[in-house]
GUPA-201871 format. One line per 3 residues: for each residue x, y, z of N, C-alpha, C. Coordinates in steps of 0.2 Angstrom, whole numbers. Example, Ala and Ser with C-alpha at 12.3 -4.5 7.8 and 13.67 -1.06 7.14 Angstrom:
! GUPA-201871
66:-28:39:62:-22:39:66:-16:39 | 64:-11:35:68:-5:36:64:0:39
This chain:
! GUPA-201871
171:423:539:168:429:534:173:431:527 | 179:427:529:183:427:521:180:420:518 | 177:415:521:177:411:516:172:412:512
167:417:515:160:420:512:163:424:506 | 166:427:505:169:434:501:172:428:497 | 177:423:497:179:418:491:177:415:487
168:415:491:164:408:486:160:413:481 | 158:419:485:156:426:479:161:428:475 | 166:428:473:171:428:470:172:422:465
170:417:467:173:412:461:164:409:458 | 160:413:462:152:413:459:155:417:454 | 155:423:453:158:427:449:160:426:445
167:423:443:172:421:439:169:415:436 | 165:411:439:161:405:434:155:409:428 | 152:415:431:146:415:427:148:423:422
155:426:423:159:427:418:161:424:412 | 163:418:413:167:413:412:161:410:405 | 154:408:409:149:407:404:146:411:400
146:417:402:143:421:397:148:423:391 | 154:422:392:160:425:387:161:420:382 | 158:413:386:159:408:379:151:406:374
146:409:380:140:410:375:140:415:368 | 145:421:370:144:425:364:149:424:359 | 153:420:362:159:418:356:154:413:351
151:409:354:145:404:353:141:407:347 | 138:414:349:136:417:343:139:421:339 | 145:423:340:148:426:335:151:420:330
152:414:330:155:409:327:147:407:321 | 141:406:327:135:407:321:133:411:317 | 136:416:318:134:423:313:138:424:306
147:421:308:151:419:302:151:413:297 | 145:408:301:146:404:295:143:405:290 | 145:402:283:141:403:276:139:397:274
133:396:273:129:392:269:132:391:263 | 133:386:259:132:383:250:129:386:248 | 130:389:242:125:392:236:121:386:234
114:387:233:109:383:230:109:381:224 | 109:375:222:112:371:213:104:371:212 | 101:374:205:97:375:203:97:374:197
93:366:195:92:364:189:90:366:185 | 91:367:181:89:371:173:82:366:170 | 77:369:167:71:366:166:72:361:160
69:356:160:69:350:157:70:352:147 | 66:358:145:68:357:138:72:364:136 | 76:367:142:78:372:140:84:371:135
87:376:134:91:375:127:97:380:129 | 105:379:126:109:379:132:108:389:125 | 111:393:128:112:401:124:116:402:119
110:404:114:116:403:109:116:398:104 | 112:392:107:115:385:104:112:389:97 | 116:387:91:113:387:84:108:381:82
101:384:80:94:374:77:98:371:73 | 98:367:73:101:362:66:97:363:59 | 99:365:54:96:365:49:93:360:46
84:362:46:84:355:41:84:355:32 | 86:351:31:88:347:23:83:347:21 | 83:352:14:76:351:9:77:344:6
69:343:8:66:337:4:68:335:-3 | 71:330:-5:75:329:-11:70:326:-15 | 68:328:-22:64:325:-28:67:319:-32
60:317:-31:66:308:-32:58:304:-39 | 58:312:-41:51:309:-47:58:307:-52 | 62:310:-55:66:308:-59:71:301:-58
72:300:-50:72:293:-50:70:288:-48 | 63:290:-48:59:282:-47:54:283:-54 | 55:286:-60:51:287:-66:54:279:-69
49:278:-72:52:274:-77:55:276:-81 | 60:271:-85:61:272:-90:58:273:-97 | 60:278:-103:56:279:-109:55:274:-115
49:270:-115:50:264:-119:56:267:-126 | 56:261:-128:60:262:-135:52:263:-141 | 51:267:-144:47:268:-149:49:264:-157
55:260:-156:58:257:-161:58:249:-160 | 57:248:-154:57:243:-151:53:236:-156 | 48:238:-158:43:233:-163:43:233:-169
49:235:-173:53:237:-179:58:231:-181 | 56:229:-185:64:225:-189:69:226:-187 | 70:235:-188:75:238:-190:75:243:-184
83:246:-183:81:251:-178:86:255:-182 | 88:262:-176:90:266:-177:99:264:-178 | 103:269:-182:111:267:-184:113:259:-188
107:256:-187:109:252:-193:110:253:-200 | 114:246:-202:115:247:-210:112:242:-214 | 111:243:-217:105:239:-219:106:236:-228
107:232:-229:108:230:-237:104:226:-241 | 102:228:-248:98:224:-252:100:223:-258 | 100:218:-263:100:216:-269:96:221:-275
96:226:-276:90:230:-278:93:231:-286 | 87:234:-292:89:233:-296:93:239:-299 | 99:236:-304:106:241:-307:102:247:-309
100:251:-309:98:257:-314:104:259:-318 | 110:256:-320:114:257:-324:113:253:-333 | 108:247:-330:108:242:-334:102:243:-339
96:248:-335:91:250:-338:85:243:-338 | 80:246:-339:73:239:-338:75:236:-332 | 76:239:-328:78:232:-323:81:226:-321
86:226:-329:89:220:-327:96:221:-324 | 97:217:-322:103:215:-318:100:218:-309 | 106:216:-306:106:217:-299:111:221:-296
110:225:-291:118:226:-289:117:228:-281 | 121:226:-277:120:227:-268:120:235:-268 | 116:236:-262:115:243:-260:114:244:-254
119:245:-250:117:248:-243:117:255:-240 | 112:255:-236:108:261:-233:110:261:-224 | 114:267:-222:114:268:-215:110:273:-212
106:270:-207:100:272:-204:101:277:-198 | 103:285:-201:105:289:-195:99:293:-192 | 94:292:-195:89:298:-192:82:292:-192
75:294:-191:69:293:-190:63:297:-187 | 59:295:-193:52:297:-190:46:293:-187 | 48:291:-182:43:286:-178:37:288:-176
35:284:-182:24:283:-181:22:280:-176 | 19:284:-170:14:281:-166:5:280:-168 | 2:277:-165:-5:277:-165:-8:274:-158
-13:281:-155:-14:276:-146:-9:275:-143 | -2:277:-143:2:275:-139:6:268:-142 | 6:267:-148:6:259:-150:12:264:-157
18:259:-158:21:261:-165:17:257:-171 | 20:260:-175:14:257:-182:20:255:-186 | 25:260:-184:30:260:-190:36:265:-188
41:268:-195:46:271:-194:49:274:-201 | 48:278:-205:52:278:-208:61:282:-209 | 65:278:-208:72:279:-207:75:282:-212
79:288:-211:82:293:-216:90:290:-216 | 91:288:-223:98:288:-225:101:292:-228 | 107:295:-226:111:300:-233:115:298:-235
116:299:-242:118:296:-245:122:302:-251 | 129:305:-248:130:312:-251:124:320:-250 | 125:320:-256:121:326:-255:112:323:-255
111:314:-257:104:314:-256:102:312:-250 | 96:310:-249:93:308:-245:90:300:-246 | 91:294:-244:86:290:-246:84:289:-239
77:282:-241:73:281:-231:73:274:-235 | 72:270:-229:69:267:-230:65:264:-225 | 59:261:-224:53:261:-221:52:254:-217
49:255:-212:47:246:-208:41:248:-205 | 40:243:-203:34:241:-200:34:235:-195 | 30:237:-190:29:236:-184:27:229:-184
28:225:-178:26:218:-181:17:215:-179 | 17:211:-183:22:206:-184:23:207:-191 | 24:212:-195:27:210:-202:34:213:-201
36:210:-206:45:212:-206:47:214:-214 | 41:215:-216:44:218:-223:45:225:-225 | 50:226:-228:52:235:-229:52:238:-233
51:246:-236:53:246:-242:60:250:-240 | 60:248:-246:67:253:-249:65:257:-254 | 67:266:-251:62:272:-254:66:276:-255
63:282:-260:67:288:-262:62:292:-261 | 64:299:-260:59:304:-260:56:307:-266 | 50:308:-265:47:312:-270:42:316:-270
38:319:-276:36:323:-275:29:322:-278 | 23:323:-273:16:323:-274:11:329:-274 | 7:328:-277:3:334:-277:-5:329:-276
-7:329:-268:-13:329:-266:-16:334:-262 | -23:335:-265:-28:340:-261:-33:337:-257 | -33:338:-251:-39:336:-245:-33:330:-243
-38:323:-243:-35:317:-239:-32:314:-247 | -28:307:-241:-24:304:-247:-28:300:-249 | -28:302:-257:-32:300:-262:-33:290:-261
-39:285:-264:-37:280:-263:-34:276:-266 | -30:279:-273:-27:278:-277:-22:282:-279 | -14:282:-280:-11:288:-282:-5:283:-287
-4:288:-291:1:288:-298:8:291:-298 | 11:286:-296:20:289:-296:23:285:-301 | 27:289:-306:34:286:-310:28:281:-314
21:284:-317:17:280:-322:13:273:-318 | 18:270:-314:14:266:-309:7:268:-304 | 1:263:-305:-5:266:-302:-6:261:-294
-4:263:-290:-4:259:-284:-11:262:-280 | -14:257:-275:-19:257:-271:-18:258:-265 | -21:261:-262:-21:263:-254:-22:258:-249
-17:256:-247:-18:250:-243:-21:251:-233 | -19:257:-232:-21:257:-225:-21:266:-224 | -23:270:-220:-24:278:-219:-25:277:-212
-21:279:-207:-23:281:-200:-19:290:-200 | -21:292:-194:-18:298:-192:-12:294:-186 | -6:297:-185:0:296:-182:1:301:-180
5:301:-173:9:305:-170:18:303:-172 | 20:310:-172:29:310:-174:31:311:-169 | 37:307:-171:43:309:-166:51:309:-168
54:314:-170:61:313:-173:66:312:-170 | 69:308:-172:75:303:-169:82:305:-174 | 86:302:-170:92:301:-172:94:310:-177
96:311:-183:98:317:-187:94:316:-193 | 93:321:-198:91:320:-204:84:320:-207 | 80:319:-200:74:315:-201:68:325:-202
63:323:-208:60:330:-210:58:333:-205 | 56:338:-205:53:342:-195:45:345:-199 | 40:339:-199:35:342:-204:28:343:-196
30:342:-190:25:343:-186:23:336:-182 | 21:338:-176:19:331:-170:16:327:-173 | 13:328:-179:7:321:-180:3:322:-190
2:318:-191:2:320:-198:-3:313:-200 | -7:313:-207:-11:308:-210:-5:303:-213 | -4:296:-212:0:293:-215:-5:288:-219
-1:288:-224:-4:283:-230:-2:278:-235 | -2:271:-234:2:268:-237:1:262:-244 | 4:265:-249:0:262:-256:6:255:-259
2:251:-262:6:246:-264:2:244:-272 | 7:240:-276:2:239:-282:7:234:-282 | 7:230:-287:6:220:-288:13:221:-292
16:219:-286:25:215:-289:26:219:-282 | 35:222:-282:38:226:-278:36:233:-276 | 31:236:-280:31:245:-279:28:246:-273
29:250:-268:26:252:-264:27:260:-263 | 22:262:-259:24:272:-258:20:273:-250 | 23:279:-248:22:280:-242:21:288:-240
17:290:-239:14:296:-239:13:301:-231 | 17:307:-229:14:309:-224:10:317:-225 | 6:317:-222:2:323:-224:0:326:-218
4:331:-216:2:336:-212:-2:344:-215 | -3:347:-209:-8:354:-213:-5:358:-218 | -1:359:-220:3:361:-225:7:358:-227
11:354:-226:16:349:-227:14:340:-231 | 16:340:-235:16:332:-237:23:333:-240 | 26:324:-238:31:323:-239:29:315:-241
34:310:-248:33:305:-250:37:301:-252 | 37:295:-251:42:291:-255:41:285:-258 | 44:282:-264:41:276:-267:50:274:-267
46:268:-268:51:264:-270:49:256:-271 | 55:251:-268:52:244:-269:52:242:-262 | 49:236:-262:46:230:-256:52:227:-256
55:224:-250:58:217:-249:53:214:-242 | 55:208:-244:52:203:-237:58:202:-233 | 55:198:-225:63:195:-220:66:191:-226
72:190:-227:75:185:-230:77:189:-236 | 75:195:-237:79:196:-243:84:206:-243 | 83:204:-237:88:209:-234:92:208:-229
97:211:-228:105:210:-223:103:217:-219 | 104:215:-212:104:220:-206:111:219:-204 | 116:223:-202:119:225:-196:119:231:-191
119:231:-186:121:235:-181:118:233:-173 | 115:236:-169:114:235:-162:109:229:-162 | 106:227:-168:100:222:-165:105:213:-166
């Protein structure tokens, strides 16, 4: 009888121990904390408050790549700031007797072009209160005109002949030219004018520029290549 009682007590104790172990295991499972899941950012998502890069303004390369402007005096035997000298008639001797060395500094110019091609220039040379001039023509010509300002009366087109100082000169050419003022001292007669060149027997020469309401003229003597000296950048 006592043996059966002891066996029953042992079985009850084992059952109680098993139930206690099961409850402890369930409590541990409830207290276990799972680690937080890591969520990857979308591939194109930007960081918050990130400043977008500023696009730089396109650079204007028009001036950088523009070809340099052609020199309108390049085809002439003279250029701006040259000093030119000739053996001219000495006016103090009278009657063209005797020569005197004369120099002129080419401080300004009226460059003349036709259809984009340089045909000549009238260089302005200040001499005290006066302004003398030297006329140069495009290659292949190398002669120059050693001239002074003169008043002329022309109605309409420059005539086929022109008398200046008692000398009658014949017109050698007439053309419409575009004018560009260079340096200093060149007269402002507008963007374009009719240019006429006159010559007579010997050295006499005259040039005329006739704009809408303005006429300017110069007359003097011609000098061929080798008859004048040039000092300057050339």
